[in-house]
Structure formats: C-alpha cells, structure tokens
C-alpha positions in Angstrom: 258.4 159.8 15.1 260.5 156.6 15.1 260.8 156.3 11.3 264.4 156.1 10.1 264.9 157.9 6.9 267.3 155.5 5.3 268.9 157.3 2.5 272.0 159.4 1.8 272.6 162.4 -0.6 274.9 161.5 -3.4 276.9 164.8 -3.5 277.9 164.5 0.2 279.1 160.9 -0.3 281.0 162.0 -3.4 282.5 165.0 -1.6 283.6 162.7 1.3 285.1 160.1 -1.1 287.0 162.9 -2.9 288.3 164.2 0.4 289.5 160.8 1.5 291.3 160.3 -1.9 292.9 163.8 -1.5 294.0 162.9 2.1 295.6 159.7 1.0 297.4 161.4 -1.9 298.7 164.3 0.2 299.2 162.1 3.4 298.1 165.1 5.4 295.1 165.2 7.9 293.7 168.5 6.8 293.6 170.5 3.5 295.3 173.8 3.2 293.1 176.8 4.1 291.1 177.9 1.2 291.7 174.7 -0.8 289.0 174.4 -3.4 286.9 171.3 -3.7 285.8 170.2 -7.2 282.4 171.4 -8.2 279.9 168.6 -8.1 276.4 168.8 -9.6 273.4 168.2 -7.4 272.0 164.7 -7.7 269.0 162.9 -6.3 269.1 161.3 -2.9 269.9 157.6 -2.5 266.7 156.0 -1.3 266.2 153.0 0.9 263.9 150.2 -0.2 260.4 151.6 -0.7 258.8 149.3 1.9 261.2 150.7 4.6 261.4 154.3 3.5 258.8 157.0 4.3 258.6 160.1 2.1 261.7 162.2 2.7 261.5 165.6 4.2 262.1 168.2 1.5 265.2 169.6 3.1 266.7 166.1 3.5 267.2 165.8 -0.3 268.5 169.3 -0.8 271.6 169.7 -2.9 274.8 169.2 -0.9 277.3 170.2 -3.5 278.9 172.9 -1.4 279.3 170.7 1.8 282.8 170.7 3.1 283.5 167.5 5.1 285.9 167.8 8.0 288.3 165.0 8.9 288.1 164.4 12.6 290.8 161.8 12.6 292.3 158.8 10.8 292.2 155.5 12.6 293.9 152.6 10.8 292.1 152.2 7.5 289.1 154.3 8.5 288.7 158.0 8.6 286.1 159.8 10.8 284.4 162.8 9.2 281.7 165.3 9.9 279.7 167.7 7.7 276.6 169.9 8.0 274.4 169.6 4.8 271.3 171.7 5.0 272.3 172.8 8.5 272.0 169.3 9.9 275.1 167.7 11.4 276.1 164.3 10.1 279.1 162.1 10.9 280.7 159.2 9.0 283.4 156.6 9.2 284.8 155.9 5.7 287.2 153.5 4.1 288.1 152.1 0.7 288.7 148.4 -0.1 291.9 146.7 0.9 291.5 144.6 -2.3 289.2 144.5 -5.3 288.6 141.9 -8.0 286.3 141.8 -11.0 285.2 138.8 -13.1 286.0 139.1 -16.0 289.3 140.5 -14.7 290.4 144.1 -15.1 287.0 145.6 -15.8 287.1 149.4 -15.4 285.3 150.9 -12.4 285.5 153.9 -10.1 286.9 153.7 -6.6 284.6 151.9 -4.1 284.0 153.2 -0.6 282.2 152.0 2.5 280.4 154.4 4.9 279.1 154.0 8.4 276.9 157.1 9.0 275.0 158.8 11.8 272.5 161.5 11.3 271.1 162.6 14.7 268.4 164.9 13.2 266.9 161.8 11.5 267.6 159.4 14.5 269.8 157.3 12.2 272.9 155.8 13.9 275.5 153.5 12.3 273.9 153.1 8.9 276.1 150.9 6.7 276.3 151.8 3.0 278.6 151.2 0.0 279.4 153.3 -3.1 280.6 150.5 -5.4 282.2 152.4 -8.3 279.8 151.2 -11.1 276.0 150.9 -11.7 274.6 147.8 -10.1 272.5 145.4 -12.2 268.9 146.6 -11.7 266.7 144.6 -9.3 269.6 142.7 -7.8 271.0 142.5 -4.3 274.6 142.8 -3.3 275.9 140.6 -0.5 278.0 141.5 2.6 279.9 138.7 4.3 281.6 138.9 7.7 282.6 136.1 10.1 280.6 133.5 8.3 277.4 135.6 8.4 275.8 137.1 5.3 273.7 140.3 4.9 271.7 141.1 1.8 272.2 144.7 0.5 269.5 146.6 -1.4 271.1 148.3 -4.5 270.2 151.4 -6.5 272.5 152.9 -9.1 276.0 152.6 -7.6 274.8 152.5 -3.9 274.0 149.7 -1.6 272.4 149.5 1.9 271.6 146.7 4.3 268.3 145.4 3.2 266.9 144.6 6.7 267.7 147.7 8.7 267.0 145.8 11.9 270.2 143.7 11.3 272.5 146.7 11.3 273.1 146.8 15.0 274.3 143.2 14.9 276.4 143.8 11.8 278.1 146.9 13.2 278.9 145.0 16.4 280.5 142.3 14.3 282.4 144.9 12.2 283.8 146.5 15.4 285.2 143.1 16.5 286.2 141.7 13.0 289.3 141.9 10.9 287.7 142.3 7.5 284.5 141.9 5.5 283.6 141.2 1.9 281.1 142.9 -0.4 280.0 141.0 -3.6 278.0 142.6 -6.3 277.1 142.5 -10.0 277.3 145.4 -12.4 274.8 146.3 -15.1 277.2 144.8 -17.6 277.2 141.5 -15.8 280.6 142.0 -14.2 280.9 140.3 -10.8 283.0 142.1 -8.1 284.5 141.2 -4.8 285.7 143.9 -2.5 287.5 143.2 0.8 287.4 145.9 3.4 289.9 145.9 6.3 288.2 146.7 9.6 291.4 147.9 11.3 290.6 151.2 13.1 286.8 151.0 12.5 285.9 150.7 16.2 288.0 153.8 17.1 286.6 155.7 14.1 283.1 154.9 15.2 283.8 156.0 18.8 285.0 159.3 17.4 282.0 159.6 15.2 279.8 158.9 18.2 281.4 161.6 20.2 280.8 164.1 17.4 277.2 163.1 16.6 275.7 162.0 19.9 
C-alpha cells in the first residue's frame, strides 16, 4: 500500500511539546531517571483532509498518554526526538517560534510548536505540522510562507498540516536551506496570528531523525 496516513495523535504531540518546554527550562538534554511526566488524557487523532486520508488503522489512533519521548539531540533551535506509541517507532524534529504576534495584540494563547515527523510503519517521512496554541477558525486554512513561496495548511482544532502532501518534499528542502519561515492563522475568536520559526539547526535535526527512523 502506498497510502500515507497523514495524521498525528494529540497526546504524543502534547507530550513532546511538554518535554521540549522542560528541556528549555532545565537546560539539560535528558530528564533525571524516574522523572514523572504529567498525566495527559487520551484524545482523538489529528486527521488529514478527508480527500487525502484513508480510514486509519485501529492501533494508529490508540491513546499515547504514556509515551515517553526521548531527546536524541538539540541542534540550534530544533530538537530531534523519538518515541514508540503503540509499539511503532516515530521520530520528530521540533521547535517553537522565534517570535509570535497576535492582532489584536496580546491575545492569550498556548505555546505554539512546529513538528517535522517520520513514521516508518506508515511510510510517512518529513510530515510538516504545527500545533498553534489555540483553536483555528473552522473551515479556514493557515498559511506557511518561506523564501517567497506560500503553502496552504489544512486546519483542525489547534493543528495544521500542509494541504497538498505532494508539496512537502519541496517545502522540506526549502526549510533545510532557509533561515526562517512564517505561519499565519486565524483563531475561532477572529484573532490573526503570525509565528516566525527559525530554521537554524533543522537540517542537522532532520539528519539525526533520518538516522533513527530510516
């Protein structure tokens, strides 16, 4: 089968985001042995657009609340991680924005993160996604801009994915070579957001992810 199951379980993303925040706060590459992760409830999987997404395998949407992501290395602004939800190895490069703006200004929101994920069991490599820190306005696209090129992003709840999966190879190549990219979105309350992500270290993080999830 050549179908790419283009979705990502929320608890795993949340756990990884929490781990990155902990690493930044502690400025240490690895948690102390036995360090407890906050309990997170099981949540539904993040789907891709219906036209591009076949029915997920039952185990693919299994709760991942007990997954413990492992930091493989920090490269500039990007961390490389691996985890094994449901016994299937997955790997990610992960970063938070270098700068964020809202319009109107100073609207509250949770921390945003960008992920570039590989899931060998599903033949998914370098899937770009964003957790934006608020609920997107329903039935609206977000927009990713890099080097003068623009990519539409399908949104659901607080997640966004590249709308045309066929464009991801070109996008990731541009990300490896670029200095930064911008993600623009609109919240359910009508707040416009602009997040700028530094791409420093991304190429090295993706190389490390590629070694771990061949």
